[in-house]
Phi, psi and omega in degrees: 000131183269140177266004184303311179298322179294317180296318179298319179294324181292315182287337179293336181275344181281142176289154179293139179293144178246147178241125179255134178252139170258176188292344182270355181263148175283145174272113185294338181279321183258351180057038177286150176282150178293150180282132178288135178285143182260165182303144183282353178285132183300129178089353180263128181253009178292152177288150181283150179243313183203134175067023178083006179232161178274177181296323180296336183250020169119000177290137181279139177269141174271137181268155177298140181277354180292132182303128177087352181271135181247009180285162176283145181282148178254308178210149179056028177078009180239154176282177182293334180284321186259348184255000000 
């Protein structure tokens, strides 16, 4: 005996699943880039770096790991000159 007719009737009563997107997720249909979050300080439109704030409002910059270099790191702990 097949349970297929029973299963179809059971699933027909369930509502269709909904997917909610927030502004930080990519839309897979339009391939839009995610919106950069802005600094939590009122009136500041800079992008956040650390802890919800931009560099101007207190986010700490990471320094390059190359000996003697004082530039800010870009990726993998190195600045654009050394990385």
